[in-house]
C-alpha positions in Angstrom: -17.9 27.1 -8.2 -21.6 27.2 -9.1 -24.2 24.8 -7.6 -24.3 21.6 -9.5 -26.6 18.5 -9.2 -23.6 16.2 -9.6 -20.1 16.6 -8.1 -17.3 14.2 -9.0 -14.3 13.8 -6.7 -11.2 12.3 -8.3 -7.4 12.3 -7.8 -6.9 12.9 -11.5 -8.8 13.5 -14.7 -6.4 13.9 -17.5 -4.0 11.1 -16.7 -3.5 7.7 -18.5 -3.9 5.7 -15.3 -6.9 3.6 -14.6 -8.5 5.9 -12.0 -8.2 8.9 -14.4 -9.9 6.8 -17.1 -12.6 5.9 -14.8 -13.1 9.5 -13.7 -13.5 10.5 -17.4 -16.0 7.7 -18.0 -18.0 8.8 -15.0 -17.9 12.5 -15.9 -18.9 11.9 -19.5 -21.9 9.9 -18.4 -23.5 13.0 -17.1 -23.6 16.4 -18.8 -22.9 19.4 -16.6 -21.0 17.7 -13.8 -18.7 19.6 -11.5 -15.3 17.9 -11.0 -13.0 18.5 -8.0 -9.7 17.0 -9.1 -6.9 16.8 -6.5 -3.8 16.6 -8.9 -5.1 18.7 -11.9 -3.9 22.3 -12.4 -6.3 25.1 -11.5 -6.7 25.8 -15.2 -7.8 22.3 -16.1 -10.6 21.8 -18.7 -12.7 18.8 -19.7 -15.4 18.6 -22.3 -18.8 19.8 -20.8 -17.7 19.6 -17.2 -16.8 22.4 -14.8 -13.3 21.4 -13.4 -11.8 22.7 -10.2 -8.1 21.6 -10.2 -6.4 21.7 -6.8 -2.7 21.5 -7.9 -2.1 18.4 -5.8 -2.9 20.3 -2.5 -5.3 18.4 -0.3 -6.1 21.6 1.6 -7.4 23.2 -1.6 -9.5 20.1 -2.3 -11.1 20.2 1.2 -11.7 24.0 0.9 -13.3 23.6 -2.5 -15.5 20.7 -1.2 -16.6 22.8 1.8 -17.5 25.8 -0.5 -19.4 23.6 -2.9 -21.2 21.8 -0.1 -22.6 25.1 1.2 -24.9 25.1 -1.9 -25.7 21.4 -1.7 -28.9 19.8 -0.6 -30.8 16.5 -1.0 -30.9 17.1 -4.7 -27.2 17.0 -5.0 -25.3 13.8 -5.9 -21.6 13.2 -5.2 -19.4 10.5 -6.7 -16.1 9.8 -5.1 -14.2 8.0 -7.9 -11.5 6.9 -5.4 -12.0 5.6 -1.9 -9.2 7.8 -0.5 -11.2 10.9 -1.4 -14.5 9.8 0.1 -13.9 11.7 3.4 -13.9 14.9 1.3 -17.5 14.2 0.5 -18.6 14.4 4.2 -19.5 18.1 4.0 -21.9 17.2 1.2 -23.5 14.4 3.1 -24.0 16.7 6.1 -26.2 18.8 3.7 -28.2 15.8 2.7 -26.5 15.0 -0.6 -26.4 11.4 -1.9 -22.9 9.9 -1.9 -21.7 7.2 -4.2 -18.2 5.8 -3.5 -16.3 3.7 -6.1 -14.0 0.8 -5.2 -11.2 0.7 -7.8 -8.6 -1.8 -6.7 -5.7 -2.1 -4.3 -6.7 0.8 -2.1 -10.0 -0.9 -1.4 -8.3 -4.2 -0.4 -6.9 -2.8 2.8 -8.6 -2.0 6.2 -10.3 1.4 6.1 -9.1 4.3 8.1 -11.6 5.8 10.6 -12.3 8.7 8.3 -12.9 6.3 5.4 -15.2 4.2 7.6 -17.2 7.4 8.4 -17.5 8.2 4.7 -18.6 4.6 3.9 -21.2 4.8 6.7 -22.7 7.8 5.0 -22.4 6.4 1.4 -25.7 5.6 -0.2 -24.2 3.5 -2.9 -21.0 1.5 -3.1 -19.9 0.6 -6.6 -17.0 -1.8 -7.3 -15.3 -2.0 -10.7 -15.1 -5.8 -10.4 -16.5 -8.6 -8.3 -12.9 -9.4 -7.4 -12.5 -5.9 -5.9 -15.8 -6.1 -4.1 -14.9 -9.5 -2.5 -11.4 -8.3 -1.5 -12.9 -5.1 0.0 -15.3 -7.2 2.1 -12.5 -9.6 3.2 -10.3 -6.7 4.4 -13.2 -4.9 6.1 -15.5 -7.4 7.8 -17.6 -4.7 9.3 -18.9 -4.1 5.8 -19.1 -7.8 4.8 -22.9 -7.6 4.5 -23.0 -4.2 2.8 -24.6 -4.1 -0.6 -22.0 -3.4 -3.3 -22.9 -3.0 -7.0 -20.5 -4.2 -9.6 -20.1 -2.0 -12.6 -17.4 -2.9 -15.1 -15.8 0.1 -16.9 -15.6 0.3 -20.7 -13.5 2.0 -23.4 -14.5 3.8 -26.5 -14.6 1.8 -29.7 -11.7 1.8 -32.2 -11.3 4.9 -34.3 -10.9 3.1 -37.6 -10.6 -0.4 -39.2 -8.5 -3.0 -37.5 -5.0 -3.3 -39.0 -4.1 -6.6 -40.7 -0.3 -5.8 -40.5 0.6 -8.5 -38.0 3.7 -9.5 -36.1 4.5 -12.8 -34.4 4.7 -11.0 -31.1 3.2 -10.9 -27.7 2.4 -7.5 -26.2 2.4 -6.3 -22.6 1.2 -2.8 -21.6 1.7 -1.6 -18.1 3.6 0.8 -15.8 7.0 -0.5 -14.8 7.2 0.6 -11.2 9.1 -0.9 -8.3 5.9 -0.9 -6.3 3.8 -2.6 -9.1 5.9 -5.6 -9.9 2.8 -7.7 -9.8 2.1 -6.7 -13.4 4.0 -9.8 -14.6 7.0 -8.3 -16.5 9.5 -10.4 -14.5 7.5 -13.6 -15.1 7.5 -13.0 -18.9 11.2 -12.2 -19.1 12.0 -15.4 -17.1 10.0 -17.6 -19.5 11.0 -15.9 -22.7 14.1 -18.0 -23.3 11.9 -21.0 -23.3 9.4 -19.3 -25.7 12.2 -18.5 -28.1 13.5 -22.0 -28.0 10.1 -23.2 -29.1 9.4 -20.3 -31.5 12.7 -18.7 -32.6 11.0 -15.7 -34.2 8.8 -14.8 -31.2 9.2 -11.4 -29.8 7.9 -9.6 -26.7 7.0 -6.0 -27.1 6.8 -4.0 -23.9 4.9 -0.7 -23.7 5.2 1.5 -20.7 7.7 3.3 -18.5 8.5 3.8 -14.8 11.2 3.6 -12.2 11.7 -0.1 -12.7 12.2 0.0 -16.4 16.0 0.0 -16.3 16.1 -3.0 -14.0 13.9 -4.9 -16.4 15.9 -3.9 -19.4 19.1 -5.0 -17.6 17.4 -8.3 -16.8 16.4 -8.9 -20.4 20.0 -8.3 -21.4 21.4 -10.7 -18.8 19.0 -13.4 -20.1 20.2 -12.9 -23.6 16.9 -11.4 -24.9 18.2 -8.2 -26.5 16.9 -9.3 -29.9 13.6 -10.8 -28.8 12.3 -8.3 -26.2 11.7 -4.8 -27.3 11.1 -2.0 -24.8 9.0 0.7 -26.5 8.5 3.2 -23.7 5.3 5.2 -23.4 3.2 5.6 -26.5 0.4 8.0 -27.4 -3.0 6.6 -27.9 -2.8 6.1 -31.7 0.6 4.4 -31.5 -0.6 2.1 -28.7 -3.7 1.2 -30.7 -1.5 0.1 -33.6 0.6 -2.1 -31.2 -2.6 -3.9 -30.0 -3.6 -4.5 -33.6 -0.2 -5.7 -34.8 0.5 -8.2 -32.1 -0.6 -11.9 -32.2 -1.7 -11.9 -28.5 -1.8 -9.7 -25.5 -0.1 -11.1 -22.4 -0.2 -9.6 -18.9 0.1 -12.2 -16.1 -0.7 -9.7 -13.4 -1.6 -11.0 -10.0 -3.3 -7.9 -8.5 -5.5 -6.1 -11.0 -8.6 -4.2 -9.8 -10.1 -4.5 -13.3 -7.7 -4.4 -16.3 -8.4 -1.8 -19.0 -5.6 -3.2 -21.1 -7.4 -6.5 -21.6 -10.5 -4.6 -22.9 -8.3 -2.6 -25.2 -6.8 -5.8 -26.6 -10.2 -7.3 -27.1 -11.3 -4.1 -28.9 -8.5 -4.8 -31.4 -9.6 -8.4 -31.8 -6.6 -9.9 -30.0 -6.5 -13.0 -27.7 -5.4 -12.4 -24.2 -3.4 -14.3 -21.6 -4.3 -13.2 -18.1 -4.3 -14.4 -14.5 -7.3 -15.4 -12.5 -8.9 -12.6 -10.5 -10.5 -9.5 -11.9 -9.2 -10.4 -15.4 -11.3 -13.5 -15.3 -14.3 -11.2 -15.4 -13.1 -9.9 -18.8 -11.3 -12.8 -20.5 -13.2 -16.0 -21.0 -10.8 -18.9 -20.5 -10.4 -21.0 -23.7 -12.9 -18.7 -25.5 -11.3 -15.2 -25.9 -8.0 -16.1 -24.3 -6.3 -18.1 -21.6 -6.2 -17.8 -17.8 -3.0 -18.9 -16.2 -1.2 -19.1 -12.9 1.7 -16.6 -13.2 3.6 -18.5 -10.6 3.5 -21.6 -12.8 6.3 -21.1 -15.2 5.3 -24.1 -17.4 1.7 -23.0 -17.6 2.6 -19.5 -18.6 5.1 -20.7 -21.2 2.8 -23.2 -22.8 0.0 -20.5 -23.0 2.3 -18.1 -24.8 3.7 -20.7 -27.2 0.2 -22.0 -27.9 -1.1 -18.6 -29.0 2.0 -17.4 -30.8 2.5 -20.7 -32.5 -1.1 -21.1 -33.8 -2.3 -17.8 -35.3 -5.6 -19.3 -36.5 -6.5 -20.3 -33.0 -5.3 -16.9 -31.6 -7.4 -15.0 -34.3 -10.4 -17.1 -33.5 -10.1 -16.2 -29.8 -9.5 -12.6 -30.7 -12.6 -12.4 -32.8 -14.7 -13.8 -29.9 -13.0 -11.2 -27.6 -14.0 -8.4 -30.0 -17.6 -9.7 -29.9 -17.5 -9.6 -26.1 -16.1 -6.1 -26.1 -18.9 -4.8 -28.3 -21.5 -6.5 -26.2 -20.2 -5.6 -22.7 -17.2 -3.3 -22.6 -17.8 -0.2 -24.7 -18.2 3.2 -23.1 -21.8 3.3 -24.1 -22.4 0.0 -22.2 -20.6 1.4 -19.1 -22.8 4.5 -19.2 -26.0 2.4 -19.3 -24.8 0.2 -16.4 -23.6 3.1 -14.3 -26.5 5.4 -14.8 -28.9 2.5 -14.0 -27.0 1.8 -10.7 -27.2 5.5 -9.7 -30.8 6.1 -10.9 -32.0 3.4 -8.6 -31.1 5.5 -5.6 -30.4 9.0 -7.0 -33.7 10.3 -8.6 -32.2 13.7 -9.4 -29.9 12.1 -12.0 -32.9 10.5 -13.8 -34.7 13.8 -14.4 
């Protein structure tokens, strides 16, 4: 790998998960970056970046980092997109390179290992994707309670075409259905849906995503008598997913543990009102303005929020329009690039040249 002024360390680059999306945002923000990607194949390619895929082998990532660090100096900048990979940046910091470590979510809400502490000690800039994540990192790691941490919300690209007017009286949830990620809120929605249907007989819940917990959720929907009002769509490609956002009345994901929440931004891009939980989502969704913030443990509150938006499309559309305005102002990819490069330029002069 040739010497580069910017090195990006990431678990994934091509995936549809939030960390992969963040890695792509970061990489696209700077032309000519070199990317060390743990789980990408050796032949991986990405736009104008030089990608070194490590086939999921940590030993290859470490070896690639050591080789690249041999050509590094104080002009080199390294961005660890995921906290777990920050120790792989230590060979670069030993050569004087400037390290930026990003705090993405649940992995940053736990006490650091000694290797991670060593990497954070040598990090010039800590960047959290939400104030919620920043605060939970500090709470879990009191040694760094007074450490400066910049907050830089991610963004997404703007819609590819005009927003569809083909609407359904439906709520939409988009999220991985995994046994270790039940905090997303699928169970809470299934449990209130009989009450929603009693209030609004034509209401449907459309569920996008897949995972090892999907069959359990489908069985639960069947046991609750929801076969005709809850539709499991599986994984969708980007175009089909965009159409789902545009055709729903409201987006609903009462997740209790989001580090940020790209899906809320996608829904706002489509001009759809959102129902979310307090936490990181509250930094995206304005309660009573572009959507509703609810306590997912409060069944009555969640039910009334869904019934309110599905039962009053005028109000839902008004909130959705405000959300679209907020998206264009704060959450496009261009706005992320401006925020992120400003954060790095403050301490990494080589990137400003």
